[in-house]
N, C-alpha and C positions, 0 to 999 in steps of 0.2 A: 197616262195610260187610261183609256176609257174603262169605266166600270163594267164588268162582265158578270152576269148572273149565271152561276154554275148550277147545272141540274144534277141532282143526286143520281149517281151511276154506280151500280154494284155489279162488277164483272165476275166476281167469285162469290161463293156462298160463305160470306163472313157474317156471323151473328152480330148484330149491331143494335145498340140502344142509342138514339140520337136525341139530344136536348138542345135545341136552338142552334144546330149546326148541321151542315151536310158533309158526308164523308164519301170520298172517291178513292179507289185504289187501282194501281196499274197492273199490267202483266209483269212478268219477271224482267229484270234489267238485262240489257244486251251484253254488257261487259261482265262476263262470268269469272274472269281471272283476277279482278282487282282486289287488293287487300284493303283499299281505302276508298270510301265513297262519301261525298259531301254535297248537299244541296246548296247552291250558291245564289239562286234568285229566280225571279219570274219577270218577264216583260211582255210586250205585245206579240212576240213570236213564240212564246212557250215558257216552260219551266226547265231550268238548267241544272244538271248534276255533273260533277267532275269525278273521274275515277283514276286511280293510280295504284301502282304496286305497293306503295307505302305512303305514309303521310308527308314525306318530303317532296313527293311528286317530281323527283329529279329526272332530267332528260326528256320527259314527255308525259302527257296525260290525255285522257279521253274526255270530251264533252258529250254528254247524252242530253238531247233536247226532247222533252215530252210535250205533247199537246196539252192544252189547258185542262182537258178532261182526263188526261193520263191514258187515253185509249191507245196511242201509238207513240213510238220514240225512234230516234235515229242517232247513230254515233258519229263523232268527228274527232280525229286524232290531231293533237297539237304537239309539235316537236319543239323542244327547248334544249338543244344539245349542250351538255356540260353546265346547265343552269338549274336553278331551284325556283319553283313557283312560290311566291309569298302572298299574293293577293289576287282575287278575282272580283270584278265589279260588273254587275249586270245593269246596264242602262236601258233607256227606253227602246232603242233599236240596235244596240251594240253590246259587245262584251269586251271589257278591257282586262288585261292581266299584267301583273308586275312580276318580273323575274330578276335574279341577280346571279352573277358568275364572277369568278376571280381567282387569283393566285395569292394564297396566304403569305408566302415568304416574300413576295414582292410588295405586299400591302396594297394590292390593286384590286379593285372591284368594279365590274361593269353592271350598271343598272339599266334595265330595259322596260319600257312601257308600251304595250302593243294593244291596238284596238281592232276588232274584227266585227263585221256585220253579223248580227244574230240570226238573220234570215237565211244567209247563204255562206257565211264564214269567210267572205272575202276580206282581205286586209284593208283597213281604212287608214291606219297610220302606225308608225313604229318609231320611237325615239329612244336614244341611248345616251348615257353619260358615263364617263370613266372617272372613278374616284381613286386618284393615285396615292392618297394618304389615308386610305380606309383603316379604321381601327378594328382589327379582327378579335379584340377582346369583347366586342359587342356581339350578342348572340344573334340578333336579327335587326332588320331595318323596320322601325315602326312607321305607320302611315295612318292618315285620316282622310276620309272622303266626305265632302260637304253634303248637306242635306239634299240638295238638288243634283248631286253627283257630277257637277261641272268641274270641280277642282279636287285633286288629290295632293295632299301635302306629306312629304317624307322627312323624317329626322334621321340623318345619316351621321353616325359616329365616325370622327376622324381623329388623327393624333399627329402632333408635331413635337418631336424630341421628347416622346413619351408623355406629353401633356394632352389630355383629352379635349376635343372640340366637337362642334356640330356644324353640319351644313344643312340648311333648311331648303329643300327643293320642292317645286310644285309642277304638276302637269295639269293644264287647263284644257279647254275644248279643242285647241289646235293639236293636242297630243305631244307637244314639245316640252322638255325639261327646262325650267327656268330657276335660277338661284335666287332665293329670297334673303338668305343671310348666311354668313360664314364667320364663326367666332370660336375663340379658344376659351376654355374654362380655367378655373384655378386648380383643377384636380388632375392627378395622374390617370392615364388611361386604364390602369389596373384597379383604380379606386371607385369607379362610377359605372353604373349601368343605366342605359336609356330604355325606359319601359313602354312609354306610350306618348302619343302626340295628338293635340287638338289644334285646329285652326278655326278661329271664330269669324263672325260676319264683318269684323273690322280688319281682317287679315293679321290679327295678333296670333302668335304661336305659343302654345303651352307645351312644354316637354316634361313629362313625369319622369323623375330620375331617382336613383337610389345609390347612396354611398355604402360601400361594403363595411359591415361591422365585424364583430367576432362573437364567440360563444357567450361572452358576458355582457356585451353592449348591443343594444338594439340598432339595426341598420337605420340610418337617417335618410328620410325621403325628402325630396325638395322639388320645386317647380322651377325650371329655367324658362324665363319669359322673354320673348322677342316682340317688341312693339312695332307693328306694321307701319305706323305713320312716322315715327321718329328714328327707328332703327336701333333704339336703345335695348340693351340686354340687362335683365336683373334676375334675381333668384329669391325664392321664398322657402324657408324651411318649414316642414310640416310636423315634425316631432323632434324630441330630444333623444339622447342615447339611453334613457331609462323607460321610454314608452315604445312598446313593440306594436307596429302596425301590421295588419294581415289582410290579405285579399284587397289590396289597394286598386281601385278602379277610377278612371277618369271618363267623363261623359259630357258631351256638348248639348245644351238645350237650345235648339235653333229658334224656337218661338220667342223665348225670353232673353236670348243672347247671353246665356249663362254657361260658364264652364264649371262643372261640379267635380269634386274629388271626394269619394266616399271610401271608408275602410272601417274595419273593426280595430280595436286597440286593447292592450292589456299590459301586464307587468312582466310577461314572459312570452316566449315563442308560441304562436298560434292560440294564445288566450284571447277570448272575446268578452272582455269586461264591459264593453260598451261600443259605441260607434262614433266615428268622426265624420263631419261633413264640412267641407270648405267650398265656397262658391265665389267666383270672380265674374264681374260683368263690366260692360262699358268699354269704350275705346281705350281707356287708360289702364285696363286690367286691374281695376280696384277690387279689393277683397270685400265681398258683400256679406258673407256668413262665415263664421268660424266657431264650431261647437264640438266639444268632446262630452258626450252624454253617456253616463253609466246606465245599464239596464236595471230596472227595478227588481227587487227580490221576488215580487209576485210573478213577474214574467219568467225569471230564471227557474222558479219552482215548477213551471209547466214542463220544462225540459229535464230538470235535475232532481226534482222532489224537494220537499220541505227540509228533510234532515240534511241533505247534502248542502243546500244553500245556507242553512243555519251554521254549518261547519266551515263556511267560507269558500265553497266550490264556485267556480266560474264556468260559463259557457266556453267552448273551445272548438277549433277545427271547422268553423263555418266558412264557406267559400261562396262568393257572389256568383250567381248564375244569371241574373237579370237585373238591369238598372234602367228605369224609365223616368223621363221628366214628366211633371204634372202641369196642368194648366196654370196653377197658382205659383209656379216657380219651384215647387218642392220636388221630391223624388219618391218613387216606389222601388223598394229593394227586395229582391228574392235571393235568399242564400240557403245553401244546403250543407249539412254536416258531412264531411268526407275525411276518412282516415285510411291510409294504406299501412298495413302492418306486415313486416317481413319476419317470418318465423323459421328458424333453423333447427332441424331435427337430425338425429343420427340414425342412419339406416345401414343395416349390415348386409353386405353382398359377399357371398362366399366366405363369411366369417370375418370380413374386413369392414371396419366402420367407415361409412361414407356420409359426409354432411349433405343434407338436403334442405334447400331453402325454398319456401313457398310464400307467395305474396297473397295476402287476403285484402280485398277491397271492400270497404264498408261505406255505403252511401245511406245515410240515415235521415233524421228529421229535417224539415224545411221551415225556415222562418220567413215571413213576409212583413215588411215594415213600410208604413206610409208616413213620410215626413213632410211638413209644410215648408214654406219658403224660408222660414227662420231656423229650420233644422229641428223643430220640435216634433216629437212623435204624435201623430194623430191617432193611429191605431196600429196594432201588431197582431199577427196571427201565427199559430204553430200548426204545421201539418205533420201528422205521424206517418212515418215510412221507415222500413228497414230493408236494405238490400245488401246481402253479403255474398261475395263470390270469390273464387280463387283462380289464379293463372290467366284470366281472360282480360285483364285490364279494365274491368267494369264495363264491358262492351254494351250490355243491355241495361246497365244501371244508370243512375242519375235521372235528371228531369229535362223535359222540354218546356220552356217558358214561352207563353204567347200573350202579348199585350194587345188588347183590343180597346176600342174607345171607352167602354164602360166597365171592363173586367180584366182581371189577370187570370189566365188559365195555366195550370201546371199539369202536364201529362207525364205518366210514369208507368212502368210495368209492375204489377202486383202479383204476389204468389209465384215468384220466379222458380221455386223448387218444384212446381207442378207445370201444367201446360200454359198457365199464365193468363192474366187479364190485363187490359189497359184501362187505367183509371184517370179521371179528370177531376182536379180540385180547382174550383173557381171562386174568386173573391171579387165583389163589386167595389166601386170606389169608396163606399161607406164601410167596407170591411165585412159585409154579409157573405157567408160561406155556403156553398153547395158542393157536394161530392157525388160524382156520377160514374157508373161503369159504361164506357163507350165502346169497348170491344171485348166481347166475352168468348173465351176459347172453350171449345167443347171436345173436339176429337183430334186436334193437332196443335203444334206450337205456334204461338202468335205473339211476337214481341216487337215493339218499336225500338229504334236505335237512336236515343236522344242526342248523342254527341255528333251525329251526322245530319240532323234536321236543321231547319231554318224557317223563321217567319219571313214570308215572301211578300206580304202586303199588310195593309192595316187590319185586315180581318182574316188572313189566310196563313196557314202553316203547312209545310210539306216535310214529311219525315220518312226516311227509309225504314223498312220493317222486314222481319223474317217471318214468313207465313208458310208453314208446312215445308221448311227447309229451303225456300226460295226467297230471294231478296226482291222486294217490290217497294213502290212508293205509296204512301198514304197521304191524302190531302184533306185537311179540315177547313171548311169555310164557315165562319161564324156569322149568323144572321143578325 
């Protein structure tokens, strides 16, 4: 896609402080009845947002295409009768979407992969495959799209006589499903969950899996590996039943041809005593790095205080929000502390006690870690933030992470109990930190919606925002 220089355009009177970036905002979105909105990408034809009644996007959804400067938009309705949308891929001149439908009691699932032209929405291709032995104990079908978006790989859970297996399917440029592998594991279908999949530059497939544990034993994570050249299947265990892993994420580094698995670990559920990094590279899926590193007391003191750390306290409840490969083969990790607390209180109605449960959503501090290719920590940073809300699912809380060539930018809503400001916390590759106010609210509410935003290019992010009770898009282009 040719590089486009976007000119700063302010269509509404939004107080703005800009530091090395341009900000553009749209008019109100056209789909006023949607309960779910998500930015899915940008290509030569515009910026694309999907809308649905809820996050399942069952039966159908709208695509709203915005001009690059957000000045105008148009709606297009996509019908997917009796199906559920799982993935949308915005390519150079097309949009592909993956849906599935099926009958649980028959163990039958139909997977469909459809591509339409992004300029006029005409159908380019549609391929379907019926999985007659689908394992409905699996929550969803995980997928991975290659860096150039030419290939999408699917890990489909199947079962035979209650034993779990996997079908590895791929869709390439011709839009047709092709089977890469079909194998049975040693586990019962009720014992294993398939969480994620990566397909590397040698057509090797890595499937991140989890064996179900119990209250006293940690769930065991493992990688199921399919060698694209030999067809051999192997597995590698990531932890034992005494080491609890949390927020386990897998990522493919296209430049260095490395598959990374990162997580926090501890001695109990959601404890973050340190981090784990495993890396695999080469056509033989060889393990390159395997480290379990505990956080130093001096770093934990920044979050917990000296007294708590001296008493043996550990970090906990951090969840990965961003994972980026580095030029040297290392990774940058962005994680946020999140905890949902359900509180039950008794309320008296006409003299009769009624239990009332309320959910409190706590989105707090953010940690940023820079690891080298050997898994050693080069630097770490802490960002102070506290967001506490009730009943709303944390709609305006959490963070939007933007990775540019030389910086990591973290956007979030500050002072949410008032009219709100939008802050930006930026870190360069050497760990130098700046914090800026990028949107200042004066007379009306102005919040970004981080969970619905997306980085759409190497230097661009698009985020839905509520401005004076209207939902609009905000686009930031970093210079």
